C-alpha positions as CSV (number, residue, x, y, z in Angstrom):
1,M,120.2,123.5,74.8
2,N,117.4,125.9,76.0
3,R,115.4,128.1,73.6
4,D,117.0,131.4,74.9
5,H,120.4,130.0,74.3
6,E,119.5,128.9,70.8
7,E,118.0,132.2,69.9
8,F,121.0,134.1,71.3
9,W,123.4,132.1,69.1
10,S,121.3,132.1,66.0
11,A,121.1,135.9,66.0
12,L,124.9,136.3,66.0
13,P,127.1,136.4,62.9
14,E,128.6,133.1,61.8
15,K,132.2,134.4,62.3
16,V,131.5,134.3,66.1
17,I,131.5,130.5,66.0
18,H,135.2,129.9,66.8
19,P,136.9,127.7,69.4
20,V,138.0,130.8,71.4
21,R,135.2,133.3,70.7
22,V,132.4,131.0,71.8
23,P,133.9,130.5,75.4
24,V,134.6,134.3,75.5
25,V,131.0,135.1,74.6
26,E,129.7,132.5,77.0
27,A,131.9,134.0,79.8
28,L,130.4,137.4,79.2
29,R,126.9,136.0,79.2
30,W,127.5,134.0,82.4
31,I,129.1,136.8,84.4
32,D,126.7,139.4,82.9
33,E,129.0,142.4,83.5
34,P,131.9,144.0,81.7
35,L,135.1,141.9,81.6
36,S,138.6,142.5,80.5
37,A,141.0,140.0,78.7
38,I,142.6,139.5,82.1
39,E,139.3,138.7,83.7
40,I,138.3,136.4,80.8
41,V,141.4,134.3,81.4
42,D,140.5,134.0,85.0
43,V,136.8,133.1,84.3
44,L,137.9,130.5,81.7
45,D,140.5,129.1,84.1
46,G,143.4,129.7,81.7
47,F,141.6,128.0,78.7
48,V,142.8,131.0,76.6
49,S,145.9,133.2,77.0
50,M,145.6,136.9,77.8
51,W,146.7,137.7,74.2
52,E,144.1,135.4,72.7
53,A,141.4,136.9,74.9
54,A,142.3,140.5,74.0
55,H,142.6,139.6,70.3
56,H,139.2,137.9,70.2
57,L,137.5,140.6,72.2
58,R,138.7,143.0,69.5
59,A,137.4,140.7,66.8
60,L,134.1,140.4,68.5
61,Q,134.0,144.2,68.8
62,A,134.5,144.5,65.0
63,L,131.6,142.1,64.5
64,G,129.4,144.2,66.7
65,V,129.0,141.4,69.3
66,V,130.7,143.3,72.2
67,K,131.4,146.9,72.9
68,L,134.2,148.6,74.8
69,V,133.1,150.0,78.2
70,P,134.6,153.4,78.9
71,A,137.3,153.2,81.5
72,D,137.0,155.0,84.8
73,H,140.6,156.1,85.4
74,D,139.7,157.5,88.8
75,E,139.6,153.9,90.1
76,G,143.3,153.3,89.4
77,K,142.7,150.7,86.7
78,R,145.6,149.9,84.4
79,N,145.4,151.7,81.0
80,D,146.3,148.9,78.6
81,S,144.6,146.7,76.1
82,F,144.4,143.7,78.5
83,A,142.6,145.8,81.1
84,E,140.0,147.3,78.8
85,Q,136.6,146.0,79.6
86,F,133.9,144.8,77.2
87,R,130.3,143.8,77.5
88,L,127.9,142.1,75.1
89,T,125.9,144.4,72.8
90,R,123.0,141.9,72.7
91,R,121.9,140.2,75.9
92,D,119.3,137.9,74.3
93,G,120.1,137.6,70.6
94,T,117.3,139.9,69.5
95,G,119.5,142.8,68.7
96,R,118.5,144.8,71.8
97,E,121.3,146.6,73.6
98,G,122.7,145.0,76.7
99,H,121.7,146.7,80.0
100,E,123.9,149.1,81.8
101,P,124.7,148.4,85.4
102,A,122.6,150.3,88.0
């Protein structure tokens, strides 16, 4: 495990260490852009259900690990809890806010 990876995980609350939350967080780190529960299921190749992904994204939001990205309703995106997109609040485990897309 590289040092950045160790620092990232050591800076997160213990409640993040969970068999579903860890892959969800890793998917968000790997893709490095906002993802919905639907997209998490695709990235994890069905490892989690859509319901599990949505539930754990909300739990991670409550822990301050992810934040909801405001929806752009002009793009015709579905307005439901499975389509809501989240991004990590900390990119590197230091507590700094994640970057916004250019």
